[in-house]
Each structure stands twice: as C-alpha cells, then as structure tokens.
PLY file of the C-alpha trace (Angstrom):
ply
format ascii 1.0
element vertex 257
property float x
property float y
property float z
element edge 256
property int vertex1
property int vertex2
end_header
-11.84 -30.70 -11.27
-14.50 -28.12 -10.52
-14.13 -24.84 -8.64
-17.13 -23.33 -6.87
-17.08 -19.60 -6.14
-19.27 -18.14 -3.41
-19.63 -14.44 -4.24
-21.04 -13.14 -0.97
-22.74 -9.94 0.17
-20.98 -9.85 3.54
-22.89 -8.55 6.56
-20.62 -6.16 8.44
-19.02 -7.72 11.54
-21.75 -10.39 11.90
-20.26 -13.89 11.59
-23.51 -15.71 12.39
-25.35 -13.92 9.58
-22.56 -14.62 7.11
-22.34 -18.29 8.08
-26.08 -18.56 7.40
-25.74 -16.81 4.02
-22.98 -19.16 2.88
-24.92 -22.25 3.97
-28.03 -21.07 2.13
-26.16 -20.24 -1.07
-24.42 -23.63 -1.14
-27.64 -25.48 -0.28
-29.30 -23.89 -3.31
-26.33 -24.55 -5.61
-24.16 -27.26 -4.06
-20.62 -28.07 -5.18
-19.84 -31.53 -6.52
-18.02 -33.95 -4.21
-14.30 -33.57 -4.68
-14.65 -29.99 -5.86
-13.08 -26.80 -4.56
-15.21 -24.21 -2.72
-13.78 -20.72 -2.22
-15.14 -17.94 0.03
-14.02 -14.27 -0.02
-11.44 -12.57 2.17
-12.70 -12.01 5.75
-16.00 -13.57 4.68
-17.31 -13.77 8.26
-16.79 -10.13 9.25
-16.03 -7.97 6.24
-12.76 -6.09 5.85
-12.77 -4.64 9.37
-9.75 -3.03 10.97
-11.08 -4.04 14.41
-9.09 -7.25 14.22
-9.17 -7.85 17.98
-12.97 -7.87 17.96
-13.05 -10.05 14.85
-10.82 -12.71 16.34
-12.35 -12.60 19.83
-15.92 -12.75 18.53
-15.59 -15.79 16.28
-11.96 -16.37 15.38
-11.89 -20.11 15.97
-15.45 -20.51 14.70
-14.43 -19.11 11.32
-11.93 -21.89 10.72
-14.34 -24.49 12.09
-17.01 -23.23 9.69
-14.72 -23.63 6.65
-13.80 -27.13 7.83
-17.50 -27.92 8.24
-18.26 -26.84 4.67
-15.50 -29.17 3.44
-16.88 -32.13 5.41
-20.52 -31.46 4.56
-19.94 -31.27 0.81
-17.05 -33.74 0.56
-14.80 -31.11 -1.01
-11.81 -28.88 -0.42
-12.94 -25.56 1.08
-10.89 -22.37 1.36
-11.99 -19.17 3.04
-10.57 -15.87 4.22
-10.62 -15.72 8.03
-9.25 -13.72 10.96
-7.09 -15.97 13.14
-4.71 -15.76 16.04
-1.04 -16.10 15.19
2.39 -15.63 16.74
2.39 -11.90 16.03
1.11 -9.01 18.14
-2.05 -8.75 16.06
-4.29 -11.43 14.53
-3.68 -12.50 10.93
-5.82 -11.91 7.87
-5.48 -15.46 6.62
-6.72 -17.99 4.09
-7.30 -21.50 5.39
-8.02 -24.63 3.38
-9.54 -27.87 4.65
-10.00 -31.25 3.01
-13.13 -33.45 2.90
-12.05 -35.08 6.15
-12.01 -31.70 7.88
-8.23 -31.66 8.27
-6.40 -28.43 7.50
-4.44 -28.44 4.25
-3.01 -24.93 4.33
-2.78 -21.73 6.34
-1.59 -18.56 4.64
-1.31 -15.09 6.17
-1.74 -12.12 3.82
1.75 -10.87 3.04
0.93 -7.31 1.99
-1.26 -5.35 4.37
-3.39 -2.73 2.62
-1.75 0.36 4.07
-4.34 2.88 2.75
-6.87 1.27 5.12
-4.39 0.84 7.98
-4.30 -2.94 7.65
-0.56 -3.05 8.27
-1.24 -1.78 11.83
-4.22 -4.04 12.54
-3.04 -7.42 11.26
0.22 -9.34 11.44
1.62 -9.76 7.93
2.65 -13.12 6.57
6.21 -13.77 5.48
6.01 -16.70 3.08
3.98 -18.37 0.38
2.46 -21.82 0.77
1.14 -24.58 -1.46
-1.14 -27.56 -1.04
-2.33 -30.38 -3.33
-5.74 -30.22 -4.96
-6.23 -33.23 -7.21
-3.65 -32.95 -10.03
-2.99 -29.28 -9.18
-0.62 -27.58 -6.78
-2.63 -24.72 -5.28
-1.30 -21.55 -3.70
-3.49 -18.96 -1.93
-2.97 -15.22 -1.89
-5.24 -12.49 -0.51
-6.51 -9.33 -2.21
-3.70 -6.70 -2.10
-1.10 -9.45 -2.61
-2.33 -9.48 -6.22
-0.39 -6.27 -6.92
2.95 -7.92 -6.13
3.86 -10.40 -8.89
7.08 -11.51 -7.22
5.23 -13.55 -4.56
3.21 -15.35 -7.23
6.46 -16.15 -9.02
7.86 -17.57 -5.79
4.88 -19.89 -5.49
5.18 -20.82 -9.16
8.80 -21.78 -8.58
7.55 -24.08 -5.80
5.29 -25.85 -8.29
2.04 -23.89 -8.05
-0.22 -24.07 -11.11
-3.45 -22.92 -9.43
-3.67 -19.59 -7.61
-6.63 -18.93 -5.31
-7.28 -15.27 -4.49
-10.03 -14.37 -2.00
-10.58 -10.62 -1.81
-12.58 -7.58 -0.75
-11.75 -5.51 -3.85
-13.66 -2.21 -4.31
-15.59 -1.61 -7.50
-13.72 1.65 -8.23
-10.60 -0.42 -8.94
-12.35 -3.21 -10.83
-10.27 -2.71 -14.00
-7.11 -3.27 -11.96
-8.60 -6.43 -10.45
-9.34 -8.03 -13.80
-6.10 -6.91 -15.45
-3.87 -8.10 -12.61
-5.63 -11.46 -12.31
-5.20 -12.02 -16.03
-1.53 -11.08 -15.84
-0.88 -13.49 -12.95
-2.48 -16.31 -14.95
-0.59 -15.58 -18.19
2.86 -14.94 -16.72
2.74 -18.05 -14.51
0.90 -20.26 -17.02
-1.53 -21.15 -14.27
-5.22 -21.08 -13.40
-6.45 -18.24 -11.20
-9.59 -18.65 -9.11
-10.44 -15.21 -7.69
-13.33 -14.66 -5.29
-14.52 -11.15 -4.49
-17.48 -9.90 -2.47
-20.45 -7.73 -3.44
-22.40 -5.10 -1.52
-20.98 -2.38 0.70
-19.37 -1.82 4.07
-18.78 1.46 5.97
-15.80 2.23 3.74
-16.30 0.86 0.23
-18.64 -0.53 -2.41
-17.81 -3.91 -3.94
-18.76 -5.06 -7.42
-18.00 -8.76 -7.37
-16.60 -9.92 -10.71
-15.24 -13.11 -9.18
-13.59 -14.96 -12.03
-11.79 -18.10 -13.09
-9.02 -17.42 -15.62
-7.14 -20.14 -17.47
-3.38 -20.18 -18.27
-4.04 -18.57 -21.65
-5.67 -15.57 -19.97
-9.20 -16.62 -20.97
-11.98 -15.85 -18.48
-13.82 -19.16 -18.27
-16.30 -18.03 -15.58
-17.46 -14.64 -14.32
-19.87 -14.21 -11.40
-20.97 -10.74 -12.46
-22.09 -8.20 -9.88
-24.70 -10.04 -7.77
-24.50 -12.38 -4.80
-24.37 -15.86 -6.28
-22.58 -19.18 -6.61
-20.88 -20.18 -9.86
-18.94 -23.26 -10.96
-16.06 -23.68 -13.40
-14.10 -26.65 -14.69
-10.32 -26.68 -14.23
-8.45 -28.64 -16.90
-5.08 -29.89 -15.70
-4.16 -31.01 -19.23
-4.45 -27.42 -20.45
-1.80 -26.33 -17.95
0.47 -29.27 -18.72
0.22 -28.96 -22.49
0.63 -25.18 -22.57
3.70 -25.27 -20.34
5.18 -27.97 -22.58
4.38 -26.26 -25.88
5.25 -22.72 -24.78
7.97 -23.11 -22.12
8.13 -19.55 -20.83
8.56 -20.70 -17.23
11.50 -22.88 -18.20
13.09 -20.00 -20.10
12.91 -17.40 -17.35
16.22 -16.06 -16.03
17.17 -16.16 -12.36
18.47 -12.75 -11.27
20.53 -12.13 -8.17
20.24 -9.02 -6.02
0 1
1 2
2 3
3 4
4 5
5 6
6 7
7 8
8 9
9 10
10 11
11 12
12 13
13 14
14 15
15 16
16 17
17 18
18 19
19 20
20 21
21 22
22 23
23 24
24 25
25 26
26 27
27 28
28 29
29 30
30 31
31 32
32 33
33 34
34 35
35 36
36 37
37 38
38 39
39 40
40 41
41 42
42 43
43 44
44 45
45 46
46 47
47 48
48 49
49 50
50 51
51 52
52 53
53 54
54 55
55 56
56 57
57 58
58 59
59 60
60 61
61 62
62 63
63 64
64 65
65 66
66 67
67 68
68 69
69 70
70 71
71 72
72 73
73 74
74 75
75 76
76 77
77 78
78 79
79 80
80 81
81 82
82 83
83 84
84 85
85 86
86 87
87 88
88 89
89 90
90 91
91 92
92 93
93 94
94 95
95 96
96 97
97 98
98 99
99 100
100 101
101 102
102 103
103 104
104 105
105 106
106 107
107 108
108 109
109 110
110 111
111 112
112 113
113 114
114 115
115 116
116 117
117 118
118 119
119 120
120 121
121 122
122 123
123 124
124 125
125 126
126 127
127 128
128 129
129 130
130 131
131 132
132 133
133 134
134 135
135 136
136 137
137 138
138 139
139 140
140 141
141 142
142 143
143 144
144 145
145 146
146 147
147 148
148 149
149 150
150 151
151 152
152 153
153 154
154 155
155 156
156 157
157 158
158 159
159 160
160 161
161 162
162 163
163 164
164 165
165 166
166 167
167 168
168 169
169 170
170 171
171 172
172 173
173 174
174 175
175 176
176 177
177 178
178 179
179 180
180 181
181 182
182 183
183 184
184 185
185 186
186 187
187 188
188 189
189 190
190 191
191 192
192 193
193 194
194 195
195 196
196 197
197 198
198 199
199 200
200 201
201 202
202 203
203 204
204 205
205 206
206 207
207 208
208 209
209 210
210 211
211 212
212 213
213 214
214 215
215 216
216 217
217 218
218 219
219 220
220 221
221 222
222 223
223 224
224 225
225 226
226 227
227 228
228 229
229 230
230 231
231 232
232 233
233 234
234 235
235 236
236 237
237 238
238 239
239 240
240 241
241 242
242 243
243 244
244 245
245 246
246 247
247 248
248 249
249 250
250 251
251 252
252 253
253 254
254 255
255 256
C-alpha cells in the first residue's frame, strides 16, 4: 500500500486557491490507484480561529473536495476540514473518503489548542475512530492530539495499526513534532503518516517535515521543508511480524482509575 503526502503551502482563508494548489500538486505527481492521499489540517483555510467564517464560506465544499480527490484518483483521501457538527461551534475534523466517494470516517479533533483559543472556536471531539484501509486499520488524529498518548492507545486497543496525523505544526516546535510522532509509532507498533503544512499565516511559520514512520521508529519518508508531494510504501507484514516477534502490546497492563 502506498501513502501520498501533500505538504501544502496553505493560502490564508482562501479555499478556492487551496483547492487549486492541491489539484495542481497531485496532477504533477499523482497517487497510484488504491493508494492513500493525505492533506494537512484545515487545508482549505489555514488554522483560523474564525471558524464560523470557515464553515460558512466553504464548509460543505471542503468535504466534497476531499471526496472528489478520492474519486478522481481511485484512492482513499483524507483531509483536515472545518465542518458543522452537533456542538455550538463547528468542528476541526478529519474526513476520509473511498474511491467511490463515500465517506469512510469523520473524526473531530479531541484536544483544542488552547494557546491559540481553539477550545473556544471549535467543538472538541469526544472519541477516537477507525476505518479500513487495505490490510490496515487506520485511525486519524489532528495536530495537538499528538501530545496525548492515551488517545492513540485507545485507538490501538480498537485495532489501529496505522495512525494518520494531519497538522499545522509550527517550525519552532519541530523537534517535538518528530519526537512525538516517533514515540506514537514505537509504543503502538504502528505506522504513522503525518502531514504538516509549510509557509506562514498571520500567527506562525511552518516548516513541513511531513513524515512516514514505521513501527520500528524508522523514518521511511520525509517531505523536507518545501511544498511538495511525496510517496511512501506501507508494509503490512512489517507490522504483523514485529507485533508477533516483540509482543509489547500484548504484554501491556490494564490499569483502573
């Protein structure tokens, strides 16, 4: 199975421009049929705290765009979008669609980034989710969720062996990004496909470093610091064999309280 990362220089609060950028990048470096395409967190707008404007301007179009990418390339596509939900505010969500354009998963970011006021602008999610991708069980998380290993463990207990993490992660905390992604892969004996943005918005500068990390903690693909598309192979046998030969997940204790 092949993962395709779209490391995007997001145009601030301009969905039409960002849709065009994604289309152009994938046209120049298309994913293989049956592959997995991943776009960053809030790829259509940037990490704006004007969630009402983001969802009113192109909320439904964002999901439709991700579904269109899946249909056009015959793949599974996952992107970070702003969507309406049952809460007072919209959700900062990750949505995945299959090659037929049908939705496979919807996940709302569980941990709002309080230093930016996200907890007051978006409705937080309350649960993890999984969906099938070929021989893998995939589970999405979003950016700040990466700092909370317990939710990854919950997804692992539900069978997840592939974590997908779209983000807008600032360059000043790049060492945290890479260290935490590696830890989530090693401790859960799972692949991590992490997709960051590049460029800048009114609040931060972003350095990319989108990566694919295998269950051994090896970085098998790194997008560097420029806007680009990269591909990486995901080997299900590596996950299966490592979990069998080094059964750390089986040996973990279940603690109450």
